[in-house]
PyMOL Python script that loads the backbone (N, CA, C, O; Angstrom):
from pymol import cmd

cmd.read_pdbstr("""\
ATOM      1  N   MET A   1    -236.986 157.643  22.339  1.00  0.00           N
ATOM      2  CA  MET A   1    -238.317 157.545  21.919  1.00  0.00           C
ATOM      3  C   MET A   1    -239.497 157.651  23.365  1.00  0.00           C
ATOM      4  O   MET A   1    -239.379 156.866  24.306  1.00  0.00           O
ATOM      5  N   ASP A   2    -240.350 158.492  23.342  1.00  0.00           N
ATOM      6  CA  ASP A   2    -241.165 158.085  24.569  1.00  0.00           C
ATOM      7  C   ASP A   2    -242.402 157.201  24.229  1.00  0.00           C
ATOM      8  O   ASP A   2    -242.960 157.342  23.141  1.00  0.00           O
ATOM      9  N   TYR A   3    -242.829 156.317  25.119  1.00  0.00           N
ATOM     10  CA  TYR A   3    -243.931 155.615  24.859  1.00  0.00           C
ATOM     11  C   TYR A   3    -245.278 156.165  25.709  1.00  0.00           C
ATOM     12  O   TYR A   3    -245.818 155.429  26.534  1.00  0.00           O
ATOM     13  N   ILE A   4    -245.736 157.430  25.454  1.00  0.00           N
ATOM     14  CA  ILE A   4    -246.627 157.503  25.712  1.00  0.00           C
ATOM     15  C   ILE A   4    -247.982 156.850  24.997  1.00  0.00           C
ATOM     16  O   ILE A   4    -248.119 156.774  23.776  1.00  0.00           O
ATOM     17  N   ARG A   5    -248.929 156.404  25.947  1.00  0.00           N
ATOM     18  CA  ARG A   5    -249.905 155.667  25.641  1.00  0.00           C
ATOM     19  C   ARG A   5    -249.669 154.696  24.479  1.00  0.00           C
ATOM     20  O   ARG A   5    -250.495 154.565  23.576  1.00  0.00           O
ATOM     21  N   ARG A   6    -248.493 154.011  24.532  1.00  0.00           N
ATOM     22  CA  ARG A   6    -247.994 153.068  23.210  1.00  0.00           C
ATOM     23  C   ARG A   6    -247.680 151.951  24.011  1.00  0.00           C
ATOM     24  O   ARG A   6    -247.197 152.137  25.128  1.00  0.00           O
ATOM     25  N   SER A   7    -247.952 150.501  23.467  1.00  0.00           N
ATOM     26  CA  SER A   7    -247.448 149.611  24.372  1.00  0.00           C
ATOM     27  C   SER A   7    -245.894 148.965  23.866  1.00  0.00           C
ATOM     28  O   SER A   7    -245.645 148.557  22.731  1.00  0.00           O
ATOM     29  N   PRO A   8    -245.089 148.994  24.857  1.00  0.00           N
ATOM     30  CA  PRO A   8    -243.739 148.609  24.291  1.00  0.00           C
ATOM     31  C   PRO A   8    -243.762 147.173  23.818  1.00  0.00           C
ATOM     32  O   PRO A   8    -242.942 146.892  22.944  1.00  0.00           O
ATOM     33  N   MET A   9    -244.496 146.300  24.214  1.00  0.00           N
ATOM     34  CA  MET A   9    -244.270 145.040  23.426  1.00  0.00           C
ATOM     35  C   MET A   9    -244.933 145.138  21.929  1.00  0.00           C
ATOM     36  O   MET A   9    -244.627 144.329  21.054  1.00  0.00           O
ATOM     37  N   ALA A  10    -245.959 146.306  21.695  1.00  0.00           N
ATOM     38  CA  ALA A  10    -246.215 146.135  20.274  1.00  0.00           C
ATOM     39  C   ALA A  10    -245.096 146.751  19.452  1.00  0.00           C
ATOM     40  O   ALA A  10    -244.689 146.270  18.394  1.00  0.00           O
ATOM     41  N   TYR A  11    -244.664 147.777  19.986  1.00  0.00           N
ATOM     42  CA  TYR A  11    -243.113 148.640  19.657  1.00  0.00           C
ATOM     43  C   TYR A  11    -242.303 147.631  19.145  1.00  0.00           C
ATOM     44  O   TYR A  11    -241.836 147.761  18.013  1.00  0.00           O
ATOM     45  N   LYS A  12    -242.051 146.566  19.869  1.00  0.00           N
ATOM     46  CA  LYS A  12    -241.008 145.604  19.895  1.00  0.00           C
ATOM     47  C   LYS A  12    -241.327 144.633  18.727  1.00  0.00           C
ATOM     48  O   LYS A  12    -240.491 144.356  17.868  1.00  0.00           O
ATOM     49  N   PHE A  13    -242.806 144.047  18.753  1.00  0.00           N
ATOM     50  CA  PHE A  13    -243.180 143.377  17.787  1.00  0.00           C
ATOM     51  C   PHE A  13    -242.949 143.979  16.522  1.00  0.00           C
ATOM     52  O   PHE A  13    -242.357 143.243  15.733  1.00  0.00           O
ATOM     53  N   ALA A  14    -243.278 145.230  16.060  1.00  0.00           N
ATOM     54  CA  ALA A  14    -243.312 145.758  14.959  1.00  0.00           C
ATOM     55  C   ALA A  14    -241.764 145.965  14.305  1.00  0.00           C
ATOM     56  O   ALA A  14    -241.376 145.720  13.163  1.00  0.00           O
ATOM     57  N   LYS A  15    -241.119 146.445  15.329  1.00  0.00           N
ATOM     58  CA  LYS A  15    -239.640 146.503  14.990  1.00  0.00           C
ATOM     59  C   LYS A  15    -239.075 145.216  14.627  1.00  0.00           C
ATOM     60  O   LYS A  15    -238.152 145.322  13.818  1.00  0.00           O
ATOM     61  N   GLY A  16    -239.400 143.848  15.043  1.00  0.00           N
ATOM     62  CA  GLY A  16    -238.773 142.733  14.768  1.00  0.00           C
ATOM     63  C   GLY A  16    -239.153 142.395  13.456  1.00  0.00           C
ATOM     64  O   GLY A  16    -238.428 141.899  12.593  1.00  0.00           O
ATOM     65  N   TRP A  17    -240.718 142.796  13.339  1.00  0.00           N
ATOM     66  CA  TRP A  17    -241.312 142.420  11.859  1.00  0.00           C
ATOM     67  C   TRP A  17    -240.640 143.285  10.834  1.00  0.00           C
ATOM     68  O   TRP A  17    -240.604 142.840   9.687  1.00  0.00           O
ATOM     69  N   GLN A  18    -240.131 144.397  11.065  1.00  0.00           N
ATOM     70  CA  GLN A  18    -239.511 145.124  10.223  1.00  0.00           C
ATOM     71  C   GLN A  18    -238.316 144.732   9.936  1.00  0.00           C
ATOM     72  O   GLN A  18    -237.851 144.999   8.827  1.00  0.00           O
ATOM     73  N   GLU A  19    -237.618 144.056  10.830  1.00  0.00           N
ATOM     74  CA  GLU A  19    -236.044 143.780  10.945  1.00  0.00           C
ATOM     75  C   GLU A  19    -236.151 142.330  10.049  1.00  0.00           C
ATOM     76  O   GLU A  19    -235.335 142.171   9.141  1.00  0.00           O
ATOM     77  N   GLN A  20    -236.962 141.491  10.263  1.00  0.00           N
ATOM     78  CA  GLN A  20    -237.493 140.326   9.255  1.00  0.00           C
ATOM     79  C   GLN A  20    -237.847 140.617   7.840  1.00  0.00           C
ATOM     80  O   GLN A  20    -237.739 139.807   6.919  1.00  0.00           O
ATOM     81  N   ALA A  21    -238.290 141.876   7.738  1.00  0.00           N
ATOM     82  CA  ALA A  21    -238.833 142.209   6.451  1.00  0.00           C
ATOM     83  C   ALA A  21    -237.303 142.565   5.650  1.00  0.00           C
ATOM     84  O   ALA A  21    -236.903 142.000   4.632  1.00  0.00           O
ATOM     85  N   ASP A  22    -236.614 143.616   6.384  1.00  0.00           N
ATOM     86  CA  ASP A  22    -235.493 143.811   5.925  1.00  0.00           C
ATOM     87  C   ASP A  22    -234.606 142.772   5.411  1.00  0.00           C
ATOM     88  O   ASP A  22    -234.125 142.788   4.278  1.00  0.00           O
ATOM     89  N   VAL A  23    -234.421 141.916   6.241  1.00  0.00           N
ATOM     90  CA  VAL A  23    -233.546 140.646   5.876  1.00  0.00           C
ATOM     91  C   VAL A  23    -233.875 139.893   4.632  1.00  0.00           C
ATOM     92  O   VAL A  23    -232.995 139.394   3.931  1.00  0.00           O
ATOM     93  N   ALA A  24    -235.428 139.796   4.305  1.00  0.00           N
ATOM     94  CA  ALA A  24    -235.933 138.939   3.441  1.00  0.00           C
ATOM     95  C   ALA A  24    -235.869 139.820   2.184  1.00  0.00           C
ATOM     96  O   ALA A  24    -235.676 139.303   1.084  1.00  0.00           O
ATOM     97  N   SER A  25    -236.027 141.140   2.334  1.00  0.00           N
ATOM     98  CA  SER A  25    -235.889 142.260   1.127  1.00  0.00           C
ATOM     99  C   SER A  25    -234.322 141.805   0.519  1.00  0.00           C
ATOM    100  O   SER A  25    -234.054 141.282  -0.563  1.00  0.00           O
ATOM    101  N   SER A  26    -233.533 142.155   1.485  1.00  0.00           N
ATOM    102  CA  SER A  26    -232.118 141.886   0.866  1.00  0.00           C
ATOM    103  C   SER A  26    -231.450 140.627   0.598  1.00  0.00           C
ATOM    104  O   SER A  26    -230.335 140.512   0.089  1.00  0.00           O
ATOM    105  N   SER A  27    -232.388 139.487   1.062  1.00  0.00           N
ATOM    106  CA  SER A  27    -232.068 138.097   0.530  1.00  0.00           C
ATOM    107  C   SER A  27    -232.699 138.036  -0.784  1.00  0.00           C
ATOM    108  O   SER A  27    -232.199 137.238  -1.577  1.00  0.00           O
ATOM    109  N   LEU A  28    -233.545 138.618  -1.108  1.00  0.00           N
ATOM    110  CA  LEU A  28    -234.458 138.536  -2.372  1.00  0.00           C
ATOM    111  C   LEU A  28    -233.315 139.272  -3.535  1.00  0.00           C
ATOM    112  O   LEU A  28    -232.819 138.819  -4.567  1.00  0.00           O
ATOM    113  N   GLU A  29    -233.184 140.475  -2.905  1.00  0.00           N
ATOM    114  CA  GLU A  29    -232.058 141.103  -3.839  1.00  0.00           C
ATOM    115  C   GLU A  29    -230.923 140.365  -4.383  1.00  0.00           C
ATOM    116  O   GLU A  29    -230.515 140.199  -5.532  1.00  0.00           O
ATOM    117  N   LYS A  30    -230.538 139.978  -3.270  1.00  0.00           N
ATOM    118  CA  LYS A  30    -229.222 139.265  -3.586  1.00  0.00           C
ATOM    119  C   LYS A  30    -229.059 138.063  -4.474  1.00  0.00           C
ATOM    120  O   LYS A  30    -228.117 137.731  -5.194  1.00  0.00           O
ATOM    121  N   ALA A  31    -230.163 137.526  -4.246  1.00  0.00           N
ATOM    122  CA  ALA A  31    -230.677 136.099  -5.104  1.00  0.00           C
ATOM    123  C   ALA A  31    -230.891 136.597  -6.517  1.00  0.00           C
ATOM    124  O   ALA A  31    -230.501 136.015  -7.530  1.00  0.00           O
ATOM    125  N   ALA A  32    -231.721 138.024  -6.458  1.00  0.00           N
ATOM    126  CA  ALA A  32    -232.112 138.165  -7.821  1.00  0.00           C
ATOM    127  C   ALA A  32    -230.662 138.510  -8.860  1.00  0.00           C
ATOM    128  O   ALA A  32    -230.375 138.185 -10.013  1.00  0.00           O
ATOM    129  N   ARG A  33    -229.977 139.304  -7.826  1.00  0.00           N
ATOM    130  CA  ARG A  33    -228.480 139.552  -8.645  1.00  0.00           C
ATOM    131  C   ARG A  33    -227.612 138.227  -9.162  1.00  0.00           C
ATOM    132  O   ARG A  33    -226.984 138.170 -10.219  1.00  0.00           O
ATOM    133  N   LYS A  34    -227.723 137.238  -8.221  1.00  0.00           N
ATOM    134  CA  LYS A  34    -227.089 135.743  -8.641  1.00  0.00           C
ATOM    135  C   LYS A  34    -227.868 135.220 -10.037  1.00  0.00           C
ATOM    136  O   LYS A  34    -227.436 134.421 -10.867  1.00  0.00           O
ATOM    137  N   MET A  35    -228.871 135.773 -10.030  1.00  0.00           N
ATOM    138  CA  MET A  35    -230.065 134.846 -11.202  1.00  0.00           C
ATOM    139  C   MET A  35    -229.417 135.580 -12.199  1.00  0.00           C
ATOM    140  O   MET A  35    -228.752 135.011 -13.065  1.00  0.00           O
ATOM    141  N   LYS A  36    -229.610 137.330 -12.134  1.00  0.00           N
ATOM    142  CA  LYS A  36    -228.978 137.919 -13.246  1.00  0.00           C
ATOM    143  C   LYS A  36    -227.815 137.436 -13.963  1.00  0.00           C
ATOM    144  O   LYS A  36    -227.783 137.138 -15.158  1.00  0.00           O
ATOM    145  N   GLU A  37    -226.827 137.382 -13.101  1.00  0.00           N
ATOM    146  CA  GLU A  37    -225.407 136.968 -13.418  1.00  0.00           C
ATOM    147  C   GLU A  37    -225.579 135.956 -14.310  1.00  0.00           C
ATOM    148  O   GLU A  37    -225.123 136.026 -15.451  1.00  0.00           O
ATOM    149  N   TRP A  38    -226.315 134.835 -13.823  1.00  0.00           N
ATOM    150  CA  TRP A  38    -226.230 133.560 -14.324  1.00  0.00           C
ATOM    151  C   TRP A  38    -227.018 133.542 -15.930  1.00  0.00           C
ATOM    152  O   TRP A  38    -226.440 133.084 -16.915  1.00  0.00           O
ATOM    153  N   VAL A  39    -228.363 134.100 -15.977  1.00  0.00           N
ATOM    154  CA  VAL A  39    -228.867 134.649 -17.109  1.00  0.00           C
ATOM    155  C   VAL A  39    -227.908 135.303 -17.896  1.00  0.00           C
ATOM    156  O   VAL A  39    -227.731 134.814 -19.012  1.00  0.00           O
ATOM    157  N   ASP A  40    -227.424 136.022 -17.673  1.00  0.00           N
ATOM    158  CA  ASP A  40    -226.502 137.084 -18.774  1.00  0.00           C
ATOM    159  C   ASP A  40    -225.292 136.211 -19.309  1.00  0.00           C
ATOM    160  O   ASP A  40    -224.728 136.527 -20.356  1.00  0.00           O
ATOM    161  N   GLU A  41    -224.860 134.977 -18.481  1.00  0.00           N
ATOM    162  CA  GLU A  41    -224.057 134.159 -19.117  1.00  0.00           C
ATOM    163  C   GLU A  41    -224.565 133.441 -20.377  1.00  0.00           C
ATOM    164  O   GLU A  41    -224.124 133.430 -21.526  1.00  0.00           O
ATOM    165  N   LYS A  42    -225.743 132.782 -19.752  1.00  0.00           N
ATOM    166  CA  LYS A  42    -226.426 131.964 -20.760  1.00  0.00           C
ATOM    167  C   LYS A  42    -227.084 132.653 -22.037  1.00  0.00           C
ATOM    168  O   LYS A  42    -227.268 132.052 -23.096  1.00  0.00           O
ATOM    169  N   ARG A  43    -227.417 133.988 -21.810  1.00  0.00           N
ATOM    170  CA  ARG A  43    -228.044 134.610 -22.808  1.00  0.00           C
ATOM    171  C   ARG A  43    -227.248 134.761 -24.018  1.00  0.00           C
ATOM    172  O   ARG A  43    -226.116 135.244 -24.052  1.00  0.00           O
ATOM    173  N   LEU A  44    -228.019 134.246 -25.169  1.00  0.00           N
ATOM    174  CA  LEU A  44    -227.478 134.425 -26.542  1.00  0.00           C
ATOM    175  C   LEU A  44    -227.834 135.582 -27.145  1.00  0.00           C
ATOM    176  O   LEU A  44    -229.020 135.890 -27.261  1.00  0.00           O
ATOM    177  N   MET A  45    -226.590 136.538 -27.704  1.00  0.00           N
ATOM    178  CA  MET A  45    -227.250 137.782 -28.414  1.00  0.00           C
ATOM    179  C   MET A  45    -227.551 137.280 -29.810  1.00  0.00           C
ATOM    180  O   MET A  45    -227.170 136.249 -30.366  1.00  0.00           O
ATOM    181  N   HIS A  46    -228.520 138.505 -30.346  1.00  0.00           N
ATOM    182  CA  HIS A  46    -229.085 138.236 -31.514  1.00  0.00           C
ATOM    183  C   HIS A  46    -227.902 138.189 -32.491  1.00  0.00           C
ATOM    184  O   HIS A  46    -226.918 138.886 -32.244  1.00  0.00           O
ATOM    185  N   GLN A  47    -227.930 137.487 -33.478  1.00  0.00           N
ATOM    186  CA  GLN A  47    -227.174 137.184 -34.572  1.00  0.00           C
ATOM    187  C   GLN A  47    -227.033 137.385 -35.944  1.00  0.00           C
ATOM    188  O   GLN A  47    -226.080 137.513 -36.712  1.00  0.00           O
ATOM    189  N   GLY A  48    -228.687 137.374 -36.073  1.00  0.00           N
ATOM    190  CA  GLY A  48    -229.051 137.393 -37.565  1.00  0.00           C
ATOM    191  C   GLY A  48    -229.616 139.027 -37.782  1.00  0.00           C
ATOM    192  O   GLY A  48    -229.483 140.066 -37.137  1.00  0.00           O
ATOM    193  N   LEU A  49    -230.263 138.674 -38.957  1.00  0.00           N
ATOM    194  CA  LEU A  49    -230.940 140.178 -39.290  1.00  0.00           C
ATOM    195  C   LEU A  49    -232.069 140.577 -38.388  1.00  0.00           C
ATOM    196  O   LEU A  49    -232.656 139.704 -37.750  1.00  0.00           O
ATOM    197  N   VAL A  50    -232.422 141.876 -38.288  1.00  0.00           N
ATOM    198  CA  VAL A  50    -233.552 142.428 -37.375  1.00  0.00           C
ATOM    199  C   VAL A  50    -234.426 142.566 -38.586  1.00  0.00           C
ATOM    200  O   VAL A  50    -234.026 143.000 -39.666  1.00  0.00           O
ATOM    201  N   ARG A  51    -235.706 142.148 -38.318  1.00  0.00           N
ATOM    202  CA  ARG A  51    -236.924 142.064 -39.133  1.00  0.00           C
ATOM    203  C   ARG A  51    -237.210 143.628 -38.714  1.00  0.00           C
ATOM    204  O   ARG A  51    -236.942 144.155 -37.635  1.00  0.00           O
ATOM    205  N   ARG A  52    -237.876 144.271 -39.953  1.00  0.00           N
ATOM    206  CA  ARG A  52    -238.237 145.715 -39.652  1.00  0.00           C
ATOM    207  C   ARG A  52    -239.781 145.696 -40.746  1.00  0.00           C
ATOM    208  O   ARG A  52    -239.921 144.894 -41.669  1.00  0.00           O
ATOM    209  N   TYR A  53    -240.530 146.471 -40.467  1.00  0.00           N
ATOM    210  CA  TYR A  53    -241.656 146.844 -41.381  1.00  0.00           C
ATOM    211  C   TYR A  53    -241.342 147.868 -42.012  1.00  0.00           C
ATOM    212  O   TYR A  53    -240.931 148.854 -41.400  1.00  0.00           O
ATOM    213  N   GLU A  54    -241.483 147.861 -43.581  1.00  0.00           N
ATOM    214  CA  GLU A  54    -241.234 148.813 -44.357  1.00  0.00           C
ATOM    215  C   GLU A  54    -242.456 149.538 -44.942  1.00  0.00           C
ATOM    216  O   GLU A  54    -242.426 150.546 -45.648  1.00  0.00           O
ATOM    217  N   GLY A  55    -243.686 148.763 -44.473  1.00  0.00           N
ATOM    218  CA  GLY A  55    -244.912 149.421 -45.501  1.00  0.00           C
ATOM    219  C   GLY A  55    -245.224 148.439 -46.484  1.00  0.00           C
ATOM    220  O   GLY A  55    -244.626 147.372 -46.622  1.00  0.00           O
ATOM    221  N   LEU A  56    -246.203 148.852 -47.172  1.00  0.00           N
ATOM    222  CA  LEU A  56    -246.813 148.086 -48.380  1.00  0.00           C
ATOM    223  C   LEU A  56    -245.841 148.669 -49.685  1.00  0.00           C
ATOM    224  O   LEU A  56    -245.405 149.810 -49.842  1.00  0.00           O
ATOM    225  N   PHE A  57    -245.710 147.741 -50.353  1.00  0.00           N
ATOM    226  CA  PHE A  57    -244.987 148.080 -51.975  1.00  0.00           C
ATOM    227  C   PHE A  57    -245.770 147.245 -52.930  1.00  0.00           C
ATOM    228  O   PHE A  57    -246.246 146.158 -52.601  1.00  0.00           O
ATOM    229  N   PRO A  58    -245.915 147.848 -54.298  1.00  0.00           N
ATOM    230  CA  PRO A  58    -246.630 147.398 -55.327  1.00  0.00           C
ATOM    231  C   PRO A  58    -245.810 146.326 -55.990  1.00  0.00           C
ATOM    232  O   PRO A  58    -244.639 146.359 -56.367  1.00  0.00           O
ATOM    233  N   ILE A  59    -246.941 145.115 -56.057  1.00  0.00           N
ATOM    234  CA  ILE A  59    -246.552 143.923 -56.699  1.00  0.00           C
ATOM    235  C   ILE A  59    -246.449 144.109 -58.185  1.00  0.00           C
ATOM    236  O   ILE A  59    -247.393 144.620 -58.786  1.00  0.00           O
ATOM    237  N   LEU A  60    -245.166 143.657 -58.931  1.00  0.00           N
ATOM    238  CA  LEU A  60    -245.261 143.853 -60.375  1.00  0.00           C
ATOM    239  C   LEU A  60    -245.773 142.684 -61.177  1.00  0.00           C
ATOM    240  O   LEU A  60    -246.436 142.856 -62.200  1.00  0.00           O
ATOM    241  N   GLY A  61    -245.414 141.307 -60.632  1.00  0.00           N
ATOM    242  CA  GLY A  61    -245.830 140.270 -61.263  1.00  0.00           C
ATOM    243  C   GLY A  61    -245.411 138.824 -60.425  1.00  0.00           C
ATOM    244  O   GLY A  61    -244.680 138.768 -59.436  1.00  0.00           O
ATOM    245  N   ARG A  62    -246.009 137.811 -61.030  1.00  0.00           N
ATOM    246  CA  ARG A  62    -245.896 136.650 -60.270  1.00  0.00           C
ATOM    247  C   ARG A  62    -244.536 135.827 -60.770  1.00  0.00           C
ATOM    248  O   ARG A  62    -244.606 135.382 -61.915  1.00  0.00           O
ATOM    249  N   VAL A  63    -243.566 135.631 -60.186  1.00  0.00           N
ATOM    250  CA  VAL A  63    -242.518 134.686 -60.516  1.00  0.00           C
ATOM    251  C   VAL A  63    -242.872 133.226 -60.690  1.00  0.00           C
ATOM    252  O   VAL A  63    -242.791 132.593 -61.743  1.00  0.00           O
ATOM    253  N   SER A  64    -243.282 132.774 -59.496  1.00  0.00           N
ATOM    254  CA  SER A  64    -243.623 131.329 -59.503  1.00  0.00           C
ATOM    255  C   SER A  64    -244.768 131.157 -58.869  1.00  0.00           C
ATOM    256  O   SER A  64    -245.451 132.145 -58.603  1.00  0.00           O
ATOM    257  N   ARG A  65    -245.200 129.825 -58.501  1.00  0.00           N
ATOM    258  CA  ARG A  65    -246.314 129.792 -57.320  1.00  0.00           C
ATOM    259  C   ARG A  65    -246.431 130.746 -56.200  1.00  0.00           C
ATOM    260  O   ARG A  65    -247.330 131.518 -55.866  1.00  0.00           O
ATOM    261  N   LEU A  66    -245.195 130.456 -55.688  1.00  0.00           N
ATOM    262  CA  LEU A  66    -245.072 131.228 -54.090  1.00  0.00           C
ATOM    263  C   LEU A  66    -244.411 132.252 -54.147  1.00  0.00           C
ATOM    264  O   LEU A  66    -244.072 132.648 -53.032  1.00  0.00           O
ATOM    265  N   SER A  67    -243.964 133.065 -55.257  1.00  0.00           N
ATOM    266  CA  SER A  67    -242.925 133.976 -55.464  1.00  0.00           C
ATOM    267  C   SER A  67    -243.423 135.255 -56.266  1.00  0.00           C
ATOM    268  O   SER A  67    -244.040 135.046 -57.311  1.00  0.00           O
ATOM    269  N   TYR A  68    -243.200 136.567 -55.855  1.00  0.00           N
ATOM    270  CA  TYR A  68    -243.727 137.267 -56.301  1.00  0.00           C
ATOM    271  C   TYR A  68    -242.569 138.427 -56.546  1.00  0.00           C
ATOM    272  O   TYR A  68    -241.612 138.662 -55.808  1.00  0.00           O
ATOM    273  N   SER A  69    -242.908 139.065 -57.747  1.00  0.00           N
ATOM    274  CA  SER A  69    -241.816 140.463 -57.478  1.00  0.00           C
ATOM    275  C   SER A  69    -242.312 141.594 -57.661  1.00  0.00           C
ATOM    276  O   SER A  69    -243.196 141.883 -58.467  1.00  0.00           O
ATOM    277  N   GLY A  70    -241.654 142.429 -56.772  1.00  0.00           N
ATOM    278  CA  GLY A  70    -242.180 143.791 -56.389  1.00  0.00           C
ATOM    279  C   GLY A  70    -241.458 145.038 -56.226  1.00  0.00           C
ATOM    280  O   GLY A  70    -240.310 144.860 -55.818  1.00  0.00           O
ATOM    281  N   LYS A  71    -241.794 146.279 -56.427  1.00  0.00           N
ATOM    282  CA  LYS A  71    -240.948 147.439 -57.028  1.00  0.00           C
ATOM    283  C   LYS A  71    -240.302 147.572 -55.483  1.00  0.00           C
ATOM    284  O   LYS A  71    -241.019 147.337 -54.511  1.00  0.00           O
ATOM    285  N   VAL A  72    -239.081 147.913 -55.346  1.00  0.00           N
ATOM    286  CA  VAL A  72    -238.435 148.034 -54.168  1.00  0.00           C
ATOM    287  C   VAL A  72    -238.232 149.544 -53.808  1.00  0.00           C
ATOM    288  O   VAL A  72    -237.595 150.285 -54.557  1.00  0.00           O
ATOM    289  N   THR A  73    -238.825 150.000 -52.575  1.00  0.00           N
ATOM    290  CA  THR A  73    -238.598 151.409 -52.093  1.00  0.00           C
ATOM    291  C   THR A  73    -237.591 152.045 -51.915  1.00  0.00           C
ATOM    292  O   THR A  73    -236.767 151.314 -51.365  1.00  0.00           O
ATOM    293  N   SER A  74    -237.217 152.999 -52.082  1.00  0.00           N
ATOM    294  CA  SER A  74    -235.665 153.590 -51.830  1.00  0.00           C
ATOM    295  C   SER A  74    -235.668 153.286 -50.071  1.00  0.00           C
ATOM    296  O   SER A  74    -234.593 153.682 -49.621  1.00  0.00           O
ATOM    297  N   LYS A  75    -236.275 152.892 -49.326  1.00  0.00           N
ATOM    298  CA  LYS A  75    -236.151 152.693 -47.863  1.00  0.00           C
ATOM    299  C   LYS A  75    -235.114 151.417 -47.958  1.00  0.00           C
ATOM    300  O   LYS A  75    -234.002 151.391 -47.431  1.00  0.00           O
ATOM    301  N   ILE A  76    -235.626 150.507 -48.634  1.00  0.00           N
ATOM    302  CA  ILE A  76    -234.887 149.368 -48.641  1.00  0.00           C
ATOM    303  C   ILE A  76    -233.689 149.146 -50.095  1.00  0.00           C
ATOM    304  O   ILE A  76    -233.917 149.276 -51.297  1.00  0.00           O
ATOM    305  N   GLU A  77    -232.334 148.752 -49.344  1.00  0.00           N
ATOM    306  CA  GLU A  77    -231.178 148.668 -50.150  1.00  0.00           C
ATOM    307  C   GLU A  77    -231.182 147.580 -51.035  1.00  0.00           C
ATOM    308  O   GLU A  77    -231.435 146.538 -50.432  1.00  0.00           O
ATOM    309  N   ASP A  78    -230.966 147.400 -52.441  1.00  0.00           N
ATOM    310  CA  ASP A  78    -230.576 146.330 -52.878  1.00  0.00           C
ATOM    311  C   ASP A  78    -229.291 145.712 -52.752  1.00  0.00           C
ATOM    312  O   ASP A  78    -228.328 146.365 -53.155  1.00  0.00           O
ATOM    313  N   PRO A  79    -229.045 144.285 -52.145  1.00  0.00           N
ATOM    314  CA  PRO A  79    -228.053 143.988 -51.738  1.00  0.00           C
ATOM    315  C   PRO A  79    -227.230 143.254 -52.931  1.00  0.00           C
ATOM    316  O   PRO A  79    -226.375 142.436 -52.592  1.00  0.00           O
ATOM    317  N   SER A  80    -227.421 143.477 -54.156  1.00  0.00           N
ATOM    318  CA  SER A  80    -226.643 143.110 -54.974  1.00  0.00           C
ATOM    319  C   SER A  80    -225.839 144.290 -55.782  1.00  0.00           C
ATOM    320  O   SER A  80    -225.014 143.995 -56.647  1.00  0.00           O
TER     321      SER A  80
END
""", "prot")
cmd.dss("prot")
cmd.show_as("cartoon", "prot")
cmd.util.cbc("prot")
cmd.orient("prot")
């Protein structure tokens, strides 16, 4: 590479800065991989039912103070 009208010291400074940035970037990537491994070991997978919105359905009547009976749509299956 020719140094026509360029400072060799500025080039060395920029090159050193780039090398330090590369080392820092690789260290951060390594740390992120280790953290991901640890988190994946500690993560609990979802064990229960997944909530989903089925839309509005008509209320047929009141069963108790806090309970209502409603008409079940074709999307929702009866578990019994």
